[in-house]
C-alpha positions as CSV (number, residue, x, y, z in Angstrom):
1,M,0.0,0.0,0.0
2,K,1.1,3.6,-0.7
3,L,2.1,6.0,2.0
4,N,-0.1,9.1,2.8
5,E,-3.3,7.4,1.5
6,I,-6.5,6.8,3.3
7,Y,-8.2,3.6,2.2
8,N,-12.0,3.2,2.3
9,M,-12.0,-0.2,3.9
10,D,-12.1,-2.1,7.2
11,C,-8.7,-1.6,9.0
12,L,-8.9,-5.1,10.3
13,E,-8.6,-6.3,6.7
14,G,-6.3,-3.6,5.5
15,M,-3.7,-4.2,8.3
16,K,-3.4,-7.8,7.2
17,E,-1.9,-6.6,3.9
18,L,0.9,-4.6,5.6
19,P,4.4,-6.0,6.2
20,D,5.8,-6.4,9.7
21,S,7.4,-3.4,11.5
22,V,5.9,-1.0,9.0
23,C,5.4,2.0,11.4
24,S,7.1,3.8,14.2
25,L,3.9,5.0,15.9
26,I,0.2,4.1,16.0
27,I,-2.6,6.5,17.0
28,A,-5.8,4.6,17.4
29,D,-9.3,5.9,18.3
30,P,-11.4,2.7,18.0
31,P,-15.1,2.6,18.4
32,Y,-15.9,1.6,21.9
33,K,-18.7,1.1,24.4
34,I,-20.4,4.4,25.3
35,E,-23.1,5.4,27.8
36,G,-26.2,7.4,26.9
37,G,-26.4,10.8,28.5
38,G,-28.8,11.6,31.3
39,G,-27.2,9.3,33.9
40,A,-29.1,6.1,33.3
41,G,-25.8,4.2,32.8
42,K,-27.1,2.3,29.9
43,M,-24.4,0.9,27.6
44,R,-24.4,1.3,23.9
45,S,-22.1,-0.8,21.9
46,G,-20.8,1.5,19.2
47,I,-21.1,5.0,17.8
48,F,-24.4,6.5,16.9
49,H,-25.1,9.6,14.9
50,R,-28.2,11.7,15.5
51,N,-28.0,13.3,12.0
52,K,-28.3,9.9,10.3
53,G,-31.5,8.8,11.9
54,G,-29.8,7.5,15.0
55,R,-28.3,4.6,13.0
56,Q,-25.2,2.9,14.3
57,L,-22.2,4.0,12.3
58,F,-19.5,1.8,13.9
59,S,-19.7,-1.4,15.8
60,Y,-17.8,-1.8,19.1
61,L,-14.4,-3.5,18.5
62,K,-12.9,-5.6,21.2
63,A,-9.2,-4.8,21.8
64,E,-8.3,-8.4,21.0
65,Q,-9.4,-7.8,17.4
66,Y,-6.6,-5.2,16.7
67,M,-3.9,-5.4,19.4
68,G,-2.1,-8.3,17.9
69,E,-1.8,-6.5,14.6
70,F,-0.7,-3.4,16.3
71,K,2.2,-5.3,17.8
72,R,3.1,-7.0,14.5
73,L,3.1,-3.7,12.6
74,L,5.0,-1.6,15.1
75,K,8.8,-1.3,14.9
76,P,10.8,-2.3,17.9
77,S,10.6,0.5,20.6
78,G,7.7,2.1,18.8
79,H,4.8,3.7,20.6
80,V,1.0,3.1,20.5
81,Y,-1.6,5.6,21.7
82,V,-5.2,4.2,22.2
83,Y,-8.1,6.4,23.2
84,S,-10.5,5.0,25.7
85,N,-13.2,5.9,28.2
86,D,-13.5,4.3,31.6
87,K,-15.7,1.4,30.4
88,N,-13.1,0.1,28.0
89,L,-9.9,0.5,29.9
90,L,-9.7,-3.0,31.3
91,D,-10.2,-4.6,27.8
92,I,-7.6,-2.4,26.2
93,L,-5.0,-2.8,29.0
94,Y,-5.4,-6.6,29.2
95,N,-5.2,-7.3,25.5
96,A,-2.3,-4.9,25.0
97,E,-0.2,-6.7,27.6
98,K,-1.3,-10.0,26.2
99,S,-0.1,-8.9,22.7
100,G,3.4,-7.7,24.0
101,L,2.7,-4.0,24.4
102,K,3.7,-2.5,27.7
103,L,1.8,0.3,29.3
104,M,4.0,3.3,30.0
105,N,1.5,5.9,31.0
106,V,-2.2,6.9,30.8
107,L,-2.9,10.4,29.6
108,V,-5.9,12.1,31.2
109,V,-7.5,14.5,28.7
110,N,-9.7,17.2,30.0
111,K,-11.8,17.8,26.9
112,G,-13.7,20.8,28.3
113,N,-17.3,19.7,27.9
114,K,-19.2,17.9,30.6
115,V,-21.6,15.0,30.2
116,I,-24.5,14.4,32.6
117,Y,-24.1,11.2,34.5
118,G,-25.6,9.8,37.7
119,W,-22.2,9.3,39.4
120,Y,-20.5,12.6,38.8
121,M,-20.5,14.4,35.5
122,K,-17.9,13.2,33.0
123,Q,-15.4,15.5,31.2
124,I,-12.3,13.5,30.7
125,E,-11.0,10.9,28.3
126,F,-8.1,8.5,28.5
127,I,-5.3,7.8,26.1
128,C,-3.2,4.7,26.9
129,L,0.5,5.0,25.9
130,F,2.1,1.6,25.2
131,R,5.6,0.7,23.8
132,N,6.7,-2.3,21.9
133,T,8.4,-4.7,24.3
134,E,10.9,-5.5,21.6
135,G,13.8,-3.1,21.5
136,H,14.8,-0.5,24.1
137,A,12.4,1.5,26.2
138,K,12.3,4.6,24.1
139,Q,11.1,7.7,26.0
140,V,8.9,10.5,24.6
141,N,10.8,13.4,23.0
142,N,9.9,16.0,25.7
143,N,9.4,14.5,29.1
144,S,8.5,17.8,30.7
145,I,4.9,17.5,29.5
146,S,2.4,16.3,32.1
147,N,0.0,13.4,31.6
148,L,-2.9,15.7,32.5
149,I,-3.7,17.6,29.3
150,D,-6.3,20.3,28.8
151,V,-7.5,20.6,25.3
152,K,-10.7,21.5,23.6
153,F,-12.5,18.8,21.5
154,P,-14.6,20.1,18.6
155,R,-18.2,20.7,19.5
156,G,-21.4,21.7,17.7
157,K,-21.0,22.9,14.1
158,N,-17.2,22.6,14.4
159,R,-17.4,18.8,14.9
160,T,-17.6,16.8,11.7
161,H,-17.4,13.4,13.2
162,P,-19.3,12.0,16.3
163,S,-16.0,11.1,18.1
164,E,-13.7,13.7,16.6
165,K,-10.7,14.7,18.6
166,G,-8.9,18.0,18.3
167,E,-5.8,18.9,16.4
168,D,-3.9,19.9,19.5
169,I,-3.9,16.5,21.2
170,T,-2.9,14.8,18.0
171,E,0.0,17.3,17.5
172,I,1.2,16.4,21.0
173,M,1.3,12.7,20.4
174,V,2.9,13.0,17.0
175,N,5.6,15.3,18.2
176,Q,6.2,13.3,21.4
177,S,6.6,9.8,19.8
178,S,8.0,10.3,16.3
179,I,10.4,12.3,14.2
180,E,10.1,13.8,10.7
181,G,10.0,11.2,7.9
182,E,8.7,8.3,10.1
183,T,5.5,6.4,9.2
184,I,2.4,6.5,11.5
185,L,-0.5,4.1,11.3
186,I,-3.9,5.6,11.9
187,P,-6.3,2.7,11.7
188,F,-9.5,4.7,12.3
189,A,-9.3,7.9,10.2
190,G,-12.6,9.3,11.0
191,S,-12.8,12.8,9.5
192,G,-9.1,12.9,8.9
193,V,-7.8,15.1,11.7
194,E,-4.9,12.8,12.6
195,C,-3.9,12.4,9.0
196,L,-3.9,16.1,8.5
197,I,-1.6,16.7,11.5
198,V,0.8,13.9,10.5
199,K,1.0,15.5,7.0
200,R,1.5,19.0,8.5
201,L,4.3,17.8,10.7
202,N,6.2,16.1,7.9
203,R,5.5,12.5,8.8
204,N,4.0,9.8,6.6
205,F,0.7,7.9,7.3
206,I,-1.2,4.8,6.4
207,S,-4.9,5.1,7.3
208,Y,-8.3,3.5,6.9
209,E,-11.9,4.6,7.1
210,L,-14.8,2.2,6.6
211,D,-17.7,4.7,6.4
212,K,-17.9,6.1,2.9
213,D,-19.2,9.6,4.0
214,F,-16.4,10.1,6.5
215,Y,-13.8,8.7,4.1
216,E,-14.8,11.3,1.5
217,L,-14.7,14.0,4.2
218,A,-11.2,12.9,5.3
219,I,-9.9,12.9,1.8
220,K,-11.2,16.5,1.3
221,R,-9.6,17.6,4.6
222,I,-6.1,16.3,3.9
223,N,-6.1,17.6,0.3
């Protein structure tokens, strides 16, 4: 596959076509279990979109479905960032360790907006930082940055994807765990924010997006 391309396909199939140790960094925002607002605590398995009749856009992926491929595709000492909420942390942590990825830290992201919930309102998201257990324990490029990060996630009309993350947090991860010219795997492209930042910071990317509408939006964004 070519570098700096987003492929309109399932990443679970696309990653099988890639050679071992193809990337130095992986940034993954997989579809995961969410809870409906209002504090009822009801789980919803996947991502739903109110502007598309409430239809389910993405099915929940268990971490065991992708962690093994992440380990295979990652170069020795490479880093992996995986977004999560509180309901999916255990699944992600267990399967990462099982696959040979070691947890180095958990970033706590204060995304600014609060969600009503019956057991305190929620306004944070987690990003698990793993490293490949093969190779030396490579540190981040600037170890003066805290693991508590305040950023604004897109909201309202500025949000083009139901789980879109901001440019600022992506820029931090790319700068912290890669250098210019390296290749970054973005298995879930969404609306293309991560691909755009990787391109802007003079890295290469390989990316996938299954939903046709968001794929076209991502292509438009990076071009």
